[in-house]
C-alpha positions in Angstrom: -106.2 19.4 -7.0 -107.2 15.5 -8.1 -108.5 17.1 -11.2 -105.3 19.1 -12.1 -103.2 16.2 -10.8 -101.9 14.2 -13.8 -100.9 17.2 -16.0 -99.3 18.9 -12.8 -97.2 15.3 -11.9 -96.1 15.3 -15.6 -94.9 18.6 -15.8 -92.8 18.1 -12.4 -91.5 14.7 -13.2 -90.5 16.3 -16.6 -88.6 19.4 -14.9 -87.2 16.8 -12.6 -85.9 14.8 -15.5 -84.7 17.6 -17.3 -82.8 19.3 -14.5 -81.5 15.5 -13.4 -80.0 14.8 -17.0 -78.7 18.5 -17.0 -76.9 18.1 -13.7 -75.6 14.4 -15.2 -74.2 16.5 -18.4 -72.1 18.6 -16.1 -71.0 15.7 -14.0 -69.7 14.4 -17.3 -68.1 17.3 -18.5 -65.9 17.8 -14.8 -64.8 14.4 -15.3 -63.6 14.5 -18.8 -62.9 18.6 -19.2 -61.3 20.2 -15.7 -61.0 23.2 -17.1 -65.3 22.8 -18.1 -67.2 26.2 -16.7 -70.9 25.1 -16.2 -73.5 27.2 -17.6 -75.3 27.2 -14.4 -72.2 28.8 -12.2 -73.6 32.5 -11.9 -71.9 33.2 -8.9 -69.4 32.3 -6.3 -72.4 31.4 -4.0 -74.6 30.2 -6.7 -72.9 27.5 -8.3 -73.4 23.8 -10.0 -69.7 22.7 -10.0 -69.7 24.1 -6.4 -72.1 21.4 -5.6 -71.6 18.9 -8.0 -67.9 18.3 -6.9 -69.0 18.1 -3.2 -69.4 14.8 -1.7 -72.3 15.1 -1.4 -73.1 14.8 -4.8 -72.0 11.4 -5.7 -72.6 7.6 -3.8 -69.4 5.2 -4.7 -68.0 7.4 -7.5 -72.1 7.4 -9.0 -73.7 10.9 -9.3 -76.6 11.5 -7.5 -78.1 12.5 -10.2 -78.1 9.3 -12.1 -80.4 8.4 -9.8 -82.4 11.6 -10.0 -82.7 10.8 -13.5 -84.0 7.0 -13.4 -86.4 7.9 -10.6 -87.7 11.0 -12.5 -88.2 8.5 -15.8 -90.3 6.3 -13.3 -92.5 8.8 -12.0 -93.2 10.1 -15.8 -94.0 6.8 -16.6 -96.5 5.9 -13.5 -98.1 9.4 -14.4 -98.4 9.4 -17.9 -99.6 5.5 -18.4 -100.7 4.6 -14.9 -102.9 7.6 -14.1 -104.3 7.3 -17.6 -106.2 4.3 -16.6 -109.9 4.8 -17.3 -110.2 2.5 -14.2 -110.1 4.9 -11.5 -108.7 2.3 -8.8 -106.0 1.8 -11.2 -105.3 5.5 -11.6 -105.3 6.4 -7.8 -102.6 3.4 -7.3 -100.4 4.6 -9.8 -100.7 8.2 -7.5 -100.2 5.9 -4.5 -96.5 4.2 -6.0 -95.3 7.5 -7.2 -96.2 9.1 -3.7 -94.3 6.5 -1.9 -91.5 7.3 -4.4 -91.8 11.1 -3.7 -91.8 10.0 0.3 -88.3 8.3 -0.5 -87.3 11.5 -2.7 -88.6 13.7 -0.7 -86.5 12.4 2.7 -83.0 11.9 0.2 -83.5 15.9 -1.1 -84.4 17.4 2.3 -80.5 15.9 3.0 -79.0 17.3 0.4 -80.7 20.7 0.3 -79.0 20.6 3.6 -76.0 19.8 3.0 -76.0 22.4 0.1 -77.6 25.6 2.1 -76.3 25.1 5.6 -73.0 22.8 5.2 -71.4 23.9 1.6 -73.4 27.1 1.5 -73.6 27.0 -2.2 -77.1 26.5 -4.6 -77.1 24.9 -7.6 -79.8 26.2 -10.1 -80.1 22.3 -11.4 -80.1 20.9 -8.1 -83.0 23.4 -6.6 -85.1 22.5 -9.4 -85.4 18.9 -8.6 -85.5 20.1 -4.9 -89.1 22.1 -6.0 -90.0 19.4 -8.6 -89.7 16.6 -5.6 -91.9 18.4 -3.0 -94.5 19.4 -5.7 -94.8 15.6 -6.6 -94.8 14.7 -3.1 -97.7 16.9 -2.3 -99.8 16.5 -5.4 -99.4 12.6 -5.7 -100.5 12.6 -1.8 -103.9 14.2 -2.7 -104.4 12.3 -5.6 -103.4 8.6 -3.8 -107.4 7.3 -4.2 -106.7 3.8 -2.7 -105.0 3.0 1.0 -101.4 2.8 0.6 -101.5 -0.6 2.9 -103.1 -2.6 -0.1 -100.2 -1.7 -2.7 -97.6 -4.3 -1.6 -100.7 -6.9 -2.5 -101.6 -5.1 -5.8 -97.8 -4.8 -7.2 -98.3 -8.3 -9.1 -101.3 -7.6 -10.6 -100.4 -4.4 -11.8 -96.9 -5.7 -13.4 -99.0 -8.3 -15.2 -101.1 -5.4 -16.4 -98.3 -3.5 -17.7 -97.2 -6.8 -19.5 -100.3 -7.2 -21.2 -100.4 -3.7 -22.8 -97.5 -3.7 -25.5 -96.9 0.4 -25.4 -96.5 -0.1 -21.1 -94.4 -3.2 -21.5 -92.1 -1.4 -24.5 -91.7 1.6 -22.2 -91.1 -0.2 -18.6 -88.2 -2.6 -20.7 -87.1 1.0 -22.3 -86.7 2.6 -18.9 -85.2 -0.7 -17.5 -82.6 -1.3 -19.9 -81.7 2.7 -19.9 -81.7 2.5 -16.1 -79.6 -0.2 -15.5 -77.0 0.8 -18.5 -76.5 4.3 -17.1 -75.9 2.9 -14.2 -73.5 0.5 -15.0 -71.9 2.5 -17.7 -71.7 6.2 -16.9 -68.3 6.6 -16.4 -66.9 6.4 -12.6 -65.0 9.8 -11.3 -62.3 7.6 -9.9 -61.8 5.7 -13.4 -62.5 9.0 -15.2 -59.5 10.8 -13.4 -57.3 7.9 -13.6 -57.7 7.6 -17.7 -57.2 11.8 -18.0 -54.3 12.2 -16.1 -51.8 10.9 -18.3 -49.9 14.1 -19.0 -49.7 15.5 -22.7 -46.2 15.3 -24.3 -44.1 18.3 -25.1 -45.6 19.7 -28.3 -43.3 19.7 -31.5 -44.3 23.6 -32.0 -42.6 26.4 -29.9 -42.7 30.2 -30.0 -40.6 31.8 -32.7 -40.2 35.1 -34.7 -42.7 37.8 -34.4 -45.1 35.5 -32.5 -42.2 35.2 -29.9 -41.3 38.7 -30.0 -45.2 40.0 -29.2 -45.1 37.7 -26.3 -41.8 38.7 -24.5 -42.9 42.4 -25.5 -45.8 41.6 -23.3 -44.1 40.3 -20.8 -41.5 43.2 -20.2 -44.6 45.2 -20.2 -45.9 43.2 -16.9 -46.0 44.8 -13.7 -43.6 43.0 -11.2 -44.6 41.9 -7.2 -42.4 41.1 -5.2 -43.0 38.0 -3.6 -41.7 36.5 0.0 -40.6 33.3 -1.6 -36.3 32.8 -1.2 -35.0 31.9 -5.0 -32.1 29.7 -3.3 -30.3 30.6 -5.9 -32.4 30.1 -9.0 -32.8 32.4 -11.8 -36.5 31.8 -12.3 -39.1 31.2 -9.3 -42.5 29.9 -10.6 -44.7 30.5 -7.6 -48.3 28.8 -8.5 -51.5 29.8 -5.9 -52.8 26.4 -6.0 -56.0 24.4 -4.7 -56.0 20.6 -5.0 -59.7 20.5 -5.4 -59.3 23.3 -8.2 -60.3 21.6 -11.7 -58.6 24.1 -13.4 -55.1 23.8 -10.8 -55.1 20.1 -12.1 -55.6 21.1 -15.6 -52.5 23.3 -15.5 -50.6 20.4 -13.5 -51.3 18.3 -16.1 -50.5 20.7 -19.3 -47.2 22.1 -17.9 -46.0 19.0 -16.2 -43.9 18.5 -19.1 -42.2 22.0 -18.9 -41.6 21.3 -15.4 -39.6 18.1 -16.1 -37.7 20.0 -18.6 -36.3 22.3 -16.5 -35.7 20.2 -13.7 -33.6 17.9 -16.2 -32.1 20.4 -18.5 -31.9 23.2 -15.7 -31.1 21.9 -12.2 -31.3 24.6 -9.7 -31.8 27.6 -11.8 -35.5 27.7 -11.9 -37.7 27.0 -8.8 -41.4 25.8 -8.6 -42.9 26.7 -5.8 -46.7 25.8 -4.9 -48.3 28.2 -2.6 -51.6 27.1 -0.8 -54.8 29.2 -1.9 -57.7 26.5 -1.2 -61.2 27.5 -1.5 -62.4 26.4 1.7 -63.3 28.5 4.9 -61.5 26.6 7.5 -58.2 27.2 6.2 -58.8 29.8 3.3 -61.0 31.7 1.6 -64.9 31.3 0.3 -66.4 27.6 0.6 -66.1 26.1 -2.7 -64.1 22.8 -2.4 -64.5 21.1 1.4 -61.7 19.2 1.1 -59.2 21.6 -0.1 -57.6 21.9 3.7 -57.0 18.6 4.3 -55.2 18.0 1.0 -53.0 21.1 0.9 -52.0 19.4 4.5 -51.5 16.3 3.1 -49.1 17.0 0.7 -46.8 19.4 3.4 -47.3 16.3 5.6 -45.8 14.1 3.2 -43.5 16.8 1.4 -42.0 16.3 4.9 -41.4 12.2 4.3 -39.9 12.7 0.7 -43.4 11.9 -0.4 -45.0 15.2 -1.5 -45.1 14.6 -5.4 -46.7 11.4 -5.0 -49.1 13.1 -3.0 -49.7 15.6 -5.2 -50.1 13.4 -7.9 -52.7 11.1 -6.6 -55.0 14.2 -5.3 -55.0 15.3 -8.6 -55.8 11.7 -10.2 -58.5 11.1 -7.5 -59.6 14.7 -7.6 -63.6 14.2 -8.4 -63.5 12.0 -5.3 -62.3 13.8 -2.7 -63.2 13.7 1.0 -61.5 15.1 4.2 -61.6 11.0 4.9 -60.5 9.6 1.8 -57.7 12.6 2.0 -56.8 11.1 5.2 -56.5 7.6 4.5 -54.4 8.7 1.0 -52.3 10.9 3.5 -51.6 7.5 5.3 -51.1 5.4 2.5 -49.7 7.1 0.0 -47.9 10.1 1.5 -46.7 7.6 4.6 -48.5 9.9 7.3 -49.7 8.4 10.3 -50.0 11.2 12.2 -52.3 13.3 10.3 -55.0 14.5 12.9 -51.9 15.4 15.4 -49.8 17.3 13.0 -53.1 19.0 11.4 -53.9 22.2 13.3 -50.2 23.6 13.1 -50.4 22.6 9.6 -53.3 24.4 8.8 -52.0 27.9 10.6 -49.2 27.4 7.8 -52.0 26.8 5.2 -53.9 30.2 6.5 -50.5 32.3 6.4 -50.5 31.3 2.8 -53.9 32.2 2.1 -53.7 35.5 3.7 -50.5 36.0 1.2 -52.6 35.5 -1.6 -55.2 37.9 -0.4 -52.8 40.6 0.1 -51.7 40.5 -3.3 -55.2 40.2 -4.3 -55.4 36.4 -5.9 -59.0 36.2 -7.4 -59.2 32.7 -8.0 -56.8 29.6 -9.1 -54.6 28.8 -10.1 -52.6 32.2 -10.1 -49.0 32.3 -11.5 -45.9 34.6 -10.8 -42.8 33.7 -13.0 -40.1 36.0 -11.5 -43.1 38.6 -10.2 -44.6 39.0 -13.3 -48.8 37.9 -12.6 -50.2 35.4 -14.9 -54.3 35.3 -13.9 -55.0 33.2 -16.6 -53.4 29.7 -17.6 -51.0 30.2 -20.6 -50.9 27.5 -23.2 -48.1 25.5 -22.2 -45.8 26.7 -24.7 -46.4 30.5 -23.7 -45.4 29.1 -20.2 -42.4 27.5 -21.2 -41.4 30.4 -23.1 -41.7 32.6 -20.3 -39.6 30.6 -18.2 -36.7 30.6 -21.1 -37.2 34.3 -21.7 -36.8 35.0 -18.2 -33.5 32.5 -17.7 -32.0 34.6 -20.7 -32.8 38.0 -19.0 -31.0 36.5 -15.8 -28.2 35.5 -17.8 -27.9 39.1 -19.5 -28.7 37.4 -23.3 -31.5 39.8 -23.7 
């Protein structure tokens, strides 16, 4: 294997670097565009988004993939330059350094692999590429290391000196160091991006008129109506949203429709009722196992409503969506929702959430958000002006004006 060790390590390190870089790209897109769908979301089970949005994908808000990119680039440099040395001892030492890095990397991917396959029960193609690459690097570098690993600490100063004397090696090492520091320092943190992105867009100047409005209302009239077990409390229009607080598209709808909700609450108080029905994509209280903090999030909002802090809790969850974990949600329930007995209430509230989820399954809900406007099922998220037009049209119908 030693004959082919360097080419194999170059290939494996390149694969790891590409997988890490693509994972970072997906992270960035999910941070900045809640409606983004990853190119490697194959099925509900094989999904990059499901794993990369889990609590296991970040450390202090920084994607684990950033560390993977830094690690992979260093392995690539050691394999390309260090193992390319004509001095057999230096080449063996470089393989030893790689083996130490691979040992650290292997411990991490074993943990992440366990979390992915057994806790989340999801598979991320990019992550699996990284897992295979790290395992391969561990095996190949272990076979190629021809010096005692215990001798490496004593060589570090001499080997760094050799790097500095080689212009190419020194330049590449400097690029790696500066690039690594810049990536870790300036890659957007989930919390910061979420806070910036939560500013809801203002009401658009455009509105549906003429033929476009006629076509849309004709389409609405042609849709089947579903009787939902939701009291209207005297409202002319009931808007129901099947919601998951960890669902990026739900967050996007929350932002884009915020001005519509505010509009009818101010201009037609009591005439339009907005209802959230929980449909968490988590097996503890709902279907699938895509969002590991969805049950706690739904429960936190329910408990906060009893304290008249439901809107604040909902806003906080969508603001901080990328960084949600069960413990983070519980802390926010206390700090934002003024809920001091979350754990005590949780079992009872969980049963209420399960009832909501069961209703959604009975209605054939396939994903979130799913809206019903006076019983008209809207599977896809409408543009805000269409959402507004649908509510206005249903109000006119209820008033006998159409």
